[in-house]
N, C-alpha and C positions, 0 to 999 in steps of 0.2 A: 555402374559396369565401363568397363571401360573393354576396351578391343572389338570382333567386329559381331556380326547376324548372332547375338545371343538372348535367350526370350527368357522371364524372369517372368513368374509369375506367384501372389500370397496368398491366400483364401483364409478370408474368419471370418463362420458364422457361431451364430449363440442362439441364445436365450435375450430377451432382453433385459433378465433379473444378473446376470451375466457376463456380456456379452462384452466381451475385449477386456478382460479385467485381469490381468495381468498375463497379458497373450507378448510372450519377443516371436519375431516371427525374421531373421537376415537371409538379405540374399544377398550373392558379391559375385562378379563373373570380372576378369579381367585375359580370357583367356577369349577363343574364338568361337564362335560356332553351336554354343549353349547352351542347353536344355531344362530349369528350376522351377519346382512346385511347389509350392509347400501352406498342406489344406489344415486348417486348425479348425472343427469342425465339438460348439458345445462343450470347448474346453476353457481353466482355470489356469490360472499358473504354470501355464507349459511356453516354452521355448525351445526354436525350430531356429536349423539355422546350417548354407549351405556354400560351398565354399569352392568356388572353382575360378583355377588361375592355367590349368593347360586348353587344349584344344578336343572341340565334338565330349564332351560328356554329352549325360547324361539321370538328373538327380531329379528322385521325388518323395516328400516326409509326408504322409499323412497320419495328423493326429484324433484320437477323438476318445475323452476322458480330461482328467485333472493333471494335473503333477510330472510332466511326459517331458525329457527332457531328449531331441533328435541333433547329433552334427553332423553331413556330411565333408567332407572334406576330400577333393579330386585334386590335390597340387603334385602327383609325382608324374602319374601318367595322363596322355592322353587316350578318348574311346571309352571312359568310362562309366556301366553303366551302375547305377545304385540307388537302392529305393530303401527306405525303413517304411513298418505300418505301427501304428499303436493303440494298444486301444488296454483302456481300462486305467490304472493311475497309480502313479509313483513309479514308470518303467524309464528303464535310458536307455539308448542304442548309441556306435560309432558307428564311421562305418570310414575307412581309409581309404585311397586309390591313390 
């Protein structure tokens, strides 16, 4: 995190049998006044990435399932709002703003 007024939150929950098994969550913020949330629930082998290099963006990734991949890249214009929700297995989604 660099810049001013940024907020980043990563939440990973699941059963003790596969808690945090090969889950990857990464938030990179270099602009100002950005909000980012990644929530991975009950899943394994999933990956989520949020990159915010402009100002005033809001990004949310919610994953529930297995082997999901999601990325939100807010790098072109400011004040973007983006959300990805994945339920089930083997989903892929990317948003570029």
